[in-house]
mmCIF file of the C-alpha atoms, coordinates in Angstrom:
data_MODEL
# 
_entry.id   MODEL 
# 
loop_
_atom_site.group_PDB 
_atom_site.id 
_atom_site.type_symbol 
_atom_site.label_atom_id 
_atom_site.label_alt_id 
_atom_site.label_comp_id 
_atom_site.label_asym_id 
_atom_site.label_entity_id 
_atom_site.label_seq_id 
_atom_site.pdbx_PDB_ins_code 
_atom_site.Cartn_x 
_atom_site.Cartn_y 
_atom_site.Cartn_z 
_atom_site.occupancy 
_atom_site.B_iso_or_equiv 
_atom_site.pdbx_formal_charge 
_atom_site.auth_seq_id 
_atom_site.auth_comp_id 
_atom_site.auth_asym_id 
_atom_site.auth_atom_id 
_atom_site.pdbx_PDB_model_num 
ATOM 1   C CA . MET A 1 1   ? 23.994 191.223 -61.340 1.00 0.00 ? 1   MET A CA 1 
ATOM 2   C CA . LYS A 1 2   ? 21.242 188.707 -60.802 1.00 0.00 ? 2   LYS A CA 1 
ATOM 3   C CA . LYS A 1 3   ? 19.292 188.684 -57.601 1.00 0.00 ? 3   LYS A CA 1 
ATOM 4   C CA . LEU A 1 4   ? 16.794 186.274 -56.107 1.00 0.00 ? 4   LEU A CA 1 
ATOM 5   C CA . TYR A 1 5   ? 14.258 188.999 -55.379 1.00 0.00 ? 5   TYR A CA 1 
ATOM 6   C CA . TYR A 1 6   ? 13.577 192.498 -56.638 1.00 0.00 ? 6   TYR A CA 1 
ATOM 7   C CA . SER A 1 7   ? 11.616 195.341 -55.048 1.00 0.00 ? 7   SER A CA 1 
ATOM 8   C CA . ILE A 1 8   ? 8.775  197.043 -56.905 1.00 0.00 ? 8   ILE A CA 1 
ATOM 9   C CA . GLY A 1 9   ? 11.051 200.029 -57.545 1.00 0.00 ? 9   GLY A CA 1 
ATOM 10  C CA . GLU A 1 10  ? 13.752 197.829 -59.039 1.00 0.00 ? 10  GLU A CA 1 
ATOM 11  C CA . LEU A 1 11  ? 11.184 195.994 -61.165 1.00 0.00 ? 11  LEU A CA 1 
ATOM 12  C CA . SER A 1 12  ? 9.786  199.304 -62.345 1.00 0.00 ? 12  SER A CA 1 
ATOM 13  C CA . LYS A 1 13  ? 13.235 200.470 -63.465 1.00 0.00 ? 13  LYS A CA 1 
ATOM 14  C CA . LEU A 1 14  ? 14.095 197.136 -65.119 1.00 0.00 ? 14  LEU A CA 1 
ATOM 15  C CA . THR A 1 15  ? 10.863 196.946 -67.104 1.00 0.00 ? 15  THR A CA 1 
ATOM 16  C CA . ASP A 1 16  ? 10.101 200.650 -67.586 1.00 0.00 ? 16  ASP A CA 1 
ATOM 17  C CA . VAL A 1 17  ? 6.620  200.159 -66.106 1.00 0.00 ? 17  VAL A CA 1 
ATOM 18  C CA . GLU A 1 18  ? 5.388  202.488 -63.368 1.00 0.00 ? 18  GLU A CA 1 
ATOM 19  C CA . ALA A 1 19  ? 4.878  200.965 -59.903 1.00 0.00 ? 19  ALA A CA 1 
ATOM 20  C CA . HIS A 1 20  ? 1.179  201.896 -59.800 1.00 0.00 ? 20  HIS A CA 1 
ATOM 21  C CA . VAL A 1 21  ? 0.688  200.059 -63.106 1.00 0.00 ? 21  VAL A CA 1 
ATOM 22  C CA . LEU A 1 22  ? 2.436  196.983 -61.683 1.00 0.00 ? 22  LEU A CA 1 
ATOM 23  C CA . ARG A 1 23  ? 0.117  197.010 -58.666 1.00 0.00 ? 23  ARG A CA 1 
ATOM 24  C CA . TYR A 1 24  ? -2.904 197.310 -60.965 1.00 0.00 ? 24  TYR A CA 1 
ATOM 25  C CA . TRP A 1 25  ? -1.705 194.448 -63.167 1.00 0.00 ? 25  TRP A CA 1 
ATOM 26  C CA . GLU A 1 26  ? -1.444 192.280 -60.046 1.00 0.00 ? 26  GLU A CA 1 
ATOM 27  C CA . THR A 1 27  ? -5.196 192.701 -59.545 1.00 0.00 ? 27  THR A CA 1 
ATOM 28  C CA . VAL A 1 28  ? -5.980 191.819 -63.162 1.00 0.00 ? 28  VAL A CA 1 
ATOM 29  C CA . PHE A 1 29  ? -3.528 189.044 -64.065 1.00 0.00 ? 29  PHE A CA 1 
ATOM 30  C CA . ASP A 1 30  ? -3.293 185.875 -61.977 1.00 0.00 ? 30  ASP A CA 1 
ATOM 31  C CA . SER A 1 31  ? 0.149  185.123 -63.393 1.00 0.00 ? 31  SER A CA 1 
ATOM 32  C CA . LEU A 1 32  ? 1.556  188.236 -61.691 1.00 0.00 ? 32  LEU A CA 1 
ATOM 33  C CA . ASN A 1 33  ? 1.312  187.460 -57.996 1.00 0.00 ? 33  ASN A CA 1 
ATOM 34  C CA . PRO A 1 34  ? 4.463  188.509 -56.106 1.00 0.00 ? 34  PRO A CA 1 
ATOM 35  C CA . GLN A 1 35  ? 5.244  187.233 -52.657 1.00 0.00 ? 35  GLN A CA 1 
ATOM 36  C CA . LYS A 1 36  ? 5.545  189.633 -49.758 1.00 0.00 ? 36  LYS A CA 1 
ATOM 37  C CA . ASN A 1 37  ? 8.382  189.747 -47.252 1.00 0.00 ? 37  ASN A CA 1 
ATOM 38  C CA . ARG A 1 38  ? 7.972  190.011 -43.485 1.00 0.00 ? 38  ARG A CA 1 
ATOM 39  C CA . ALA A 1 39  ? 7.601  193.781 -43.737 1.00 0.00 ? 39  ALA A CA 1 
ATOM 40  C CA . GLY A 1 40  ? 4.748  193.345 -46.218 1.00 0.00 ? 40  GLY A CA 1 
ATOM 41  C CA . LYS A 1 41  ? 6.750  194.639 -49.187 1.00 0.00 ? 41  LYS A CA 1 
ATOM 42  C CA . ARG A 1 42  ? 6.334  192.977 -52.561 1.00 0.00 ? 42  ARG A CA 1 
ATOM 43  C CA . ILE A 1 43  ? 9.264  190.860 -53.737 1.00 0.00 ? 43  ILE A CA 1 
ATOM 44  C CA . TYR A 1 44  ? 9.482  189.871 -57.381 1.00 0.00 ? 44  TYR A CA 1 
ATOM 45  C CA . THR A 1 45  ? 11.322 186.923 -58.931 1.00 0.00 ? 45  THR A CA 1 
ATOM 46  C CA . GLU A 1 46  ? 12.841 186.440 -62.389 1.00 0.00 ? 46  GLU A CA 1 
ATOM 47  C CA . LYS A 1 47  ? 9.571  184.779 -63.443 1.00 0.00 ? 47  LYS A CA 1 
ATOM 48  C CA . ASP A 1 48  ? 7.651  187.882 -62.357 1.00 0.00 ? 48  ASP A CA 1 
ATOM 49  C CA . ILE A 1 49  ? 10.018 190.033 -64.419 1.00 0.00 ? 49  ILE A CA 1 
ATOM 50  C CA . GLU A 1 50  ? 9.324  187.858 -67.443 1.00 0.00 ? 50  GLU A CA 1 
ATOM 51  C CA . THR A 1 51  ? 5.573  188.165 -66.894 1.00 0.00 ? 51  THR A CA 1 
ATOM 52  C CA . VAL A 1 52  ? 5.801  191.960 -66.614 1.00 0.00 ? 52  VAL A CA 1 
ATOM 53  C CA . LEU A 1 53  ? 7.890  192.131 -69.788 1.00 0.00 ? 53  LEU A CA 1 
ATOM 54  C CA . GLN A 1 54  ? 5.267  190.075 -71.608 1.00 0.00 ? 54  GLN A CA 1 
ATOM 55  C CA . LEU A 1 55  ? 2.489  192.300 -70.297 1.00 0.00 ? 55  LEU A CA 1 
ATOM 56  C CA . ARG A 1 56  ? 4.437  195.427 -71.221 1.00 0.00 ? 56  ARG A CA 1 
ATOM 57  C CA . GLU A 1 57  ? 4.885  194.186 -74.758 1.00 0.00 ? 57  GLU A CA 1 
ATOM 58  C CA . LEU A 1 58  ? 1.218  193.277 -75.124 1.00 0.00 ? 58  LEU A CA 1 
ATOM 59  C CA . ILE A 1 59  ? -0.417 196.225 -73.362 1.00 0.00 ? 59  ILE A CA 1 
ATOM 60  C CA . ILE A 1 60  ? 1.958  199.136 -73.843 1.00 0.00 ? 60  ILE A CA 1 
ATOM 61  C CA . GLU A 1 61  ? 3.717  198.316 -77.109 1.00 0.00 ? 61  GLU A CA 1 
ATOM 62  C CA . LYS A 1 62  ? 1.036  196.361 -78.993 1.00 0.00 ? 62  LYS A CA 1 
ATOM 63  C CA . LYS A 1 63  ? -1.893 198.264 -77.384 1.00 0.00 ? 63  LYS A CA 1 
ATOM 64  C CA . TYR A 1 64  ? -3.860 195.183 -76.272 1.00 0.00 ? 64  TYR A CA 1 
ATOM 65  C CA . SER A 1 65  ? -6.680 195.620 -73.780 1.00 0.00 ? 65  SER A CA 1 
ATOM 66  C CA . THR A 1 66  ? -6.288 193.767 -70.484 1.00 0.00 ? 66  THR A CA 1 
ATOM 67  C CA . ALA A 1 67  ? -8.806 191.174 -71.707 1.00 0.00 ? 67  ALA A CA 1 
ATOM 68  C CA . GLY A 1 68  ? -6.871 190.784 -74.948 1.00 0.00 ? 68  GLY A CA 1 
ATOM 69  C CA . ALA A 1 69  ? -3.602 190.485 -73.042 1.00 0.00 ? 69  ALA A CA 1 
ATOM 70  C CA . LYS A 1 70  ? -5.084 187.761 -70.821 1.00 0.00 ? 70  LYS A CA 1 
ATOM 71  C CA . LYS A 1 71  ? -6.126 185.805 -73.892 1.00 0.00 ? 71  LYS A CA 1 
ATOM 72  C CA . ALA A 1 72  ? -2.751 186.313 -75.569 1.00 0.00 ? 72  ALA A CA 1 
ATOM 73  C CA . LEU A 1 73  ? -0.917 185.171 -72.410 1.00 0.00 ? 73  LEU A CA 1 
ATOM 74  C CA . ARG A 1 74  ? -3.032 182.018 -72.243 1.00 0.00 ? 74  ARG A CA 1 
ATOM 75  C CA . MET A 1 75  ? -2.215 181.274 -75.886 1.00 0.00 ? 75  MET A CA 1 
ATOM 76  C CA . GLN A 1 76  ? 1.502  181.988 -75.353 1.00 0.00 ? 76  GLN A CA 1 
ATOM 77  C CA . ASN A 1 77  ? 1.599  179.758 -72.286 1.00 0.00 ? 77  ASN A CA 1 
ATOM 78  C CA . LYS A 1 78  ? -0.100 176.953 -74.193 1.00 0.00 ? 78  LYS A CA 1 
ATOM 79  C CA . GLU A 1 79  ? 2.365  177.289 -77.071 1.00 0.00 ? 79  GLU A CA 1 
ATOM 80  C CA . GLN A 1 80  ? 5.291  177.445 -74.654 1.00 0.00 ? 80  GLN A CA 1 
ATOM 81  C CA . ASN A 1 81  ? 4.144  174.288 -72.902 1.00 0.00 ? 81  ASN A CA 1 
ATOM 82  C CA . ASP A 1 82  ? 3.881  172.575 -76.264 1.00 0.00 ? 82  ASP A CA 1 
ATOM 83  C CA . SER A 1 83  ? 7.346  173.604 -77.412 1.00 0.00 ? 83  SER A CA 1 
ATOM 84  C CA . GLU A 1 84  ? 10.768 173.553 -75.863 1.00 0.00 ? 84  GLU A CA 1 
ATOM 85  C CA . LYS A 1 85  ? 11.097 176.188 -73.132 1.00 0.00 ? 85  LYS A CA 1 
ATOM 86  C CA . ILE A 1 86  ? 13.793 178.845 -73.184 1.00 0.00 ? 86  ILE A CA 1 
ATOM 87  C CA . PRO A 1 87  ? 15.248 179.552 -69.726 1.00 0.00 ? 87  PRO A CA 1 
ATOM 88  C CA . VAL A 1 88  ? 13.832 182.737 -68.180 1.00 0.00 ? 88  VAL A CA 1 
ATOM 89  C CA . ALA A 1 89  ? 17.286 184.285 -67.799 1.00 0.00 ? 89  ALA A CA 1 
ATOM 90  C CA . VAL A 1 90  ? 18.094 183.739 -71.493 1.00 0.00 ? 90  VAL A CA 1 
ATOM 91  C CA . GLU A 1 91  ? 14.767 185.159 -72.617 1.00 0.00 ? 91  GLU A CA 1 
ATOM 92  C CA . LYS A 1 92  ? 15.243 188.192 -70.337 1.00 0.00 ? 92  LYS A CA 1 
ATOM 93  C CA . ASP A 1 93  ? 18.698 188.784 -71.827 1.00 0.00 ? 93  ASP A CA 1 
ATOM 94  C CA . LEU A 1 94  ? 17.244 188.514 -75.328 1.00 0.00 ? 94  LEU A CA 1 
ATOM 95  C CA . ARG A 1 95  ? 14.522 191.052 -74.523 1.00 0.00 ? 95  ARG A CA 1 
ATOM 96  C CA . GLN A 1 96  ? 17.099 193.466 -73.073 1.00 0.00 ? 96  GLN A CA 1 
ATOM 97  C CA . THR A 1 97  ? 19.242 193.041 -76.181 1.00 0.00 ? 97  THR A CA 1 
ATOM 98  C CA . LYS A 1 98  ? 16.202 193.677 -78.375 1.00 0.00 ? 98  LYS A CA 1 
ATOM 99  C CA . ARG A 1 99  ? 15.419 196.875 -76.453 1.00 0.00 ? 99  ARG A CA 1 
ATOM 100 C CA . LEU A 1 100 ? 19.039 198.026 -76.746 1.00 0.00 ? 100 LEU A CA 1 
ATOM 101 C CA . LEU A 1 101 ? 19.065 197.373 -80.492 1.00 0.00 ? 101 LEU A CA 1 
ATOM 102 C CA . GLU A 1 102 ? 15.781 199.264 -80.896 1.00 0.00 ? 102 GLU A CA 1 
ATOM 103 C CA . GLU A 1 103 ? 17.280 202.239 -79.023 1.00 0.00 ? 103 GLU A CA 1 
ATOM 104 C CA . ILE A 1 104 ? 20.352 202.163 -81.268 1.00 0.00 ? 104 ILE A CA 1 
ATOM 105 C CA . LEU A 1 105 ? 18.128 201.996 -84.341 1.00 0.00 ? 105 LEU A CA 1 
ATOM 106 C CA . THR A 1 106 ? 16.179 205.093 -83.287 1.00 0.00 ? 106 THR A CA 1 
ATOM 107 C CA . GLN A 1 107 ? 19.454 207.000 -82.885 1.00 0.00 ? 107 GLN A CA 1 
ATOM 108 C CA . LEU A 1 108 ? 20.568 206.231 -86.467 1.00 0.00 ? 108 LEU A CA 1 
# 
């Protein structure tokens, strides 16, 4: 089920990134800047989910430093602007499928 906004807990579960790490990444990466609702709680969009998934891949899986991840994101954004963009929802589905296939592969 797609939603317009996700809480930090929901984002943490979707991306497998701890909430305290998400809050830290907000201070380091300008591209991750969630809005806040009237109660002051962070609300994340599909674009924010995509950004977190990119950061997770770079920092956690590929072991980039935050400086290296910033540089890689800038390069990815430049390449994406130069080429045809894939809708965020499609790319999210592809990443989830990739993760599922990787899990299946580890079980074989």
